[in-house]
N, C-alpha and C positions, 0 to 999 in steps of 0.2 A: 110722409110724402103719398107714398102709395096710397097709404089708408084715406088720406084727405081726399085724393083725386078719384076714389070710388071705381074705378075701372076707366077713366075716362081715356087712360094712357094705351087704350087696345091698340093704336098704331104702332105700339113701342114695344121691343121685348127688353124687360129691366130686370135684374137679379142683385138680390142681396150679397156682399161680400160674405163669404164663408169665416166668421172671425169667433172662434170658440169661445173666448173672454175679451172684455173691453174692462181696463181699470181705469181709464179716466187720464191717463199718463201719454207722455209722449212716445212711450213703447207701442202704444198701441197704432201711430201714426206710420213708424215704421216697421210695424209687421203688415199693415194693412197694404204700404207700399211694395213691399216685397213678394205679399201674396198677388196681388196685381201683375208684378213681373211676371209670376209664374205663369199667370193665365193669357200671359201674352195681349194685355192691352196696350191700345195705340199710343193711348195719352192719359197723364192722371192730371187731373183738375185738383189744386190745393187751395183751400179756405184758410185763412188764417192770416197770421204775421210772419216776420222774418222766421222767427223761431220755428214754426210749423214748417215751412218752407225747407229749412236748413235739415231738419229730421226725417223730412221725405228724402231728400237729396242722398241719403245714407244708404239708401235701399234700391232709388228708380233705377240705377244704372244708366243705360242710355235711353230708356223712355222718355220719350219729352213730357216736361211740365207745363202748365199753367197756372202760375202763384196768382189769386185773386185776394186781392187786400179786404182782410175782415177782423184782423187782429189791431194791436196796439203800436207795435215798432213796425212800419209800412213801407220801408226800404225796397226791399227786395220785390214783393208782390205788387201788382198794380191793380191802381184803382179804376174798375172800371164795371159796367152794368152787366150783371148776369144773364140775361137771354144774347147779349153779343159775344160772351164768351163761351155760350154754348153753338151758336150758328158758327164760330170758329172751330170748334172741339169737331163738330160734325163735318164740316169740310177736311180736316183731316182724317178724321177715323173713315170715311168714304173715299177717300184718296182724292178727291178734288184737287187738294193742295198736297203736296209731299213733305215732309218732316224736313230733307232738306233744303228745301226752300226757304223756311220761313224759322228754323230754329238757329239761337245763337248759343254758343258754350259759353256759360257763365262761369268766371273764375272761382276760386274758393281759398280761403286761410287755413292751411295744415297747421296743426299745433304737432310738434315734432319731438321724439325725446332724445334723450343720449345714446339709444340704441337703433336713432333714424327709424323708430315706429311712428306712424302717423297715428295719434291718438283722438284725435276729433278735429273738425275743421266749422270754419264760420262761412258763411255765404257774402256776410257785409262787414261784420267788426267783430273782431278780437280786441277784448279789453283785460287788461292785468289790473286788480284789485287789491288795495292793500286792506286784506281782511283774513281771518284765520280761521272760517269756513265757508261752505257755501251758503249755508244758512237760508234767509228768502232770498229766492232766486233771482229775481228782479233786480237791477240796478237803479236804485233811487239815491246814492251819494255819490255824486259827479265828484267831489272832492276826495275820494280816495282812488279815483283812476289814476295808476302811475304811467301805462303804457297803453296805447292804444294803436290797434292794427285796421285797415281799413282797405277795402277791393272799389269803394265809390263814397266819396263826399259832396253830398248834394245840399242845395242852400234851399231848396225848397222841403227839405223832410225835417224829422224832429229825430231824437236820440244821438248815437255814437256820431254817426254818419254826419248829422248836423254839426258836431263840433268838429270835426276835421275840415268840412267847407268854410267855416269863418276862419281858417288859416289859409288854404288853398283849394277850391274847387276841385274834383277828380269825376272824370265821366265813369259811367257804368261798367263801358266794354272799352277802356283805353290800353288795357293790358298791363296796366300798371296797378302797385298798391302804394299805402304809405302808412308810416310810422311816424306816432307824435310821442313825446314824453311829456308829463304832465305833472302836478303838484307845485311846480316853481319854474324861475323863469321870468323873463322882463316883459314877454308878450302877453297882452289880457286880453282874453275873447270872451263874448258872451254868447251861449247857445240855447236852442230850447229841445231839452232832452227827453220832454214827455207834453203830452198835451197841457199847456197853460203854465209850464214849469222852465222858466229860465235859469241858467245856472254860469255863475263867473267863473273862470278858469285862468291858470296861466301856463304855457306852453314853453319849455326850454329847448326842446328840438323836436325838426320835423324833416323826414326825408322820402324821398319815393325809392321802391325796387318794383324788380320785376320777374319774371320768368327765369328760375335758376339762382334767385337771389334769396336768402334768408337772414333772420337777424334775430341774434341771442338774446333772451327774456332776461334783463339785467335784476328786477323786482323780484327776487325769491327769499323767503316763502309768499306765496299769496294766492289769490284767485283766479282762474279765468273766467271770464264770462262768454259765451259764443251768443252772438247777434241776439244780444239783451238780456240772456240767460244766465247764472251763475250756473256751472258745471262743474269744473276740477278744481283741483287743490293742488298747488305747486309745493313738492316737497322741498323742505329745506337742504341743501348740499347735492339737489339734481340738477341737470341742465335742461332747460327747454328752446327751443327755436320755434320761430315762424316764418313759414315758408309759402311765397306765393304758387299757385298751382292752377295754370288755365285751364284744367279739364276737371270742369265744374259740371253740373246738370246741364242737361239741353233743356233750352227756354223757350216756348213759342212765343214767337212776335204775332199778338193776335190782330193788331192793324193791319199787319203786312200780309197775313192769312186771308182776310176778309178783300183785301185790295185785290189781290192775286185770283180767289175766288170769284169775285165779282167779275172779273176780266173774262172769265171763262163760262159766265152764263149761271152761275151757280144760285140755285132760288129763283130762277127765270126761266121761262120758256117760248119760244116763239117770238117774232117780230113786235118791236115796241113803236109806237106812233108818237111823234113829237111835235113840236112847233117846226122843226126843221124839216120834219118828214119820216121818212122810214127808217128806222136804224137796222141795217141789215148784215149779213155775216155775223153772226152773234158769237160765234165759237173762235 
């Protein structure tokens, strides 16, 4: 972008992140987030899907993130125009709006082993797959899903979240998660698990749980997929649990940010005349 602009960004101070190497894998995003935190950035804009937001959340700490949808599974990030994102980001970075005013704490699902160590986490969905190995990372065979844990279940989404929504919708910041057992059962649902791909599934059990609650994974051995990507092999004979954790990443509410900023005269100067007369006392 800097090369294309040919110096037109003279009013801005822009620097590239010091990344000694880039491998084209998720570790790049993890290292980039950690480096940004070290540099003391005010917020991190994340471009991608649920999986990209998840890996950034591993190292962003309390630095707020703005997840913008550009990936395939887009339940966590928001579908919003980039210019608007930039306006909100500037309002936060320049102190027009404080993060405490507009940031929500997103929950997450922690995968815990028998030693109570958190192995990894998901922001939207944790699925237990009937598979021998991670292999192809994306989850394209819904009939292999045996257990599904969700922090939100939206009828207007695709992927794992949409499966839960066909049983019972769950709001993003409800303070609860849900667990579904699939593969058999009397209840049959149809859900969009990918663009243009509908899946018929059977549900045998459904339960909601919240802070301080956890469920043991019954289907072992298998593979755990986190936010749509196969990540971990569950070893036979081992015990794993899924715990609801309300202390996930801080997420910027973009619309609220711009509403507050607008009320404080952001991007405005002086009085404005409209059909009703003069708008005074702008501050």
